[in-house]
N, C-alpha and C positions, 0 to 999 in steps of 0.2 A: 663345907667347901668355901663358901663366901668369906667366912671368918678367917680361914687360912690365907686367902688371897689378900684380904685387908691387912692382916698382920704382916705378911711379906712386903706389901707396899709401904707400910709404916716403917718397917725395919730398913728397907732400901732407902727411903727418904732420909731417915735418921743417919744412916751411914754416909750418904752423900753430903749431907749438911755438916756432919762432923769432919769429914775429909776436907771440905772447903774451908771450914774454920781453922783447922790445923795448918793448911797452906797459907792462909792469911796471916796467922800468928808467926809462922816461919818467915814469910816475906817481910813482915814488919821488923822482926828481930834482925834479919840480914840488913835491912835498910838502916836501922839504928847503928849497927856495927860499921857500915860504910860511912855514915855521917861522923861518927867518933873518929875513925881513922883519917877521914878527909879533913876534919877540923885540926887534927895534929899536924898534917902536912901544910895546911894553909897558915896556921899559927907559926910554924917553923920558919916559913918564908918571911912573914911580917916581923918576927923577932930578929931574924938575921939582919934585916934592914934597919931596925931600931938600934941594934948593937953596933952597927957600922958607924964609924965616926964621920961618914960622908953622907950628903944628901943623895938619895937614889936618883939615878938618871931617868929622865922621861923616856918611856918606850915599853915594849912588850918583850917578855922572855918566857921560856918554858923550862921547868925543872922537873926532874923525876924524883918521886918520893916513895920510899919503900916503908911500909908499916905492916907489921904482923904477917910478913911473908908475901904481901901483895904490893903491886906497883901501881902508883897513881901518877897522873900527870898534873902539874900545877902550873897554870897560866898566871904569870905575874904581870900586872898592868900598872904602870906608873904614869900619872897625868899631872900636869901643873894645876895649880889652883889660882884664884884671883890674887892671892897674897903670895909673892914669890918666895917667902920664907917657909912655905909649906908645900907638900906634894900629897896627892891622893894615891893610895896604893891599894889595889884589889888583888886578891889571890883566889882564883877559881880552880877547884879541884875536879878532875875528870877520872872516871874509870872507863878506859878505852875512849869512846866518843860521848859517853853519857855524863853530863854534868851532875855533880853530887852536892857541892856546897860552894858558896862564894862569901868571903868576908872582906871587909874594907877597913882602912884606917887612914888617918892623916899623920904624916911624918914631918916634923919641923927640923930646922937646922939645929945642930948640937952646939 
């Protein structure tokens, strides 16, 4: 009787542990997917600014980016630098209100 109880406890613990491990792996894979898609959105905004023949205006804006059937919000922040020939540009990507990724670059006059 005791052996049966011990075996059931061991099996129950093993099942719970494996379920937890599967959830963690699934969450990590979803997070990686979010980061890749967010990176595409952020890079798109920075590349648009680089390809433009004009210096980006100082200020904040928000763009919508759709990747793989999902919608992300991209907050674009342009700030002056000590050298007026350059601007700092940040692109931060959100899924709803949750920040996923932020990348920055310096853009100079063309």
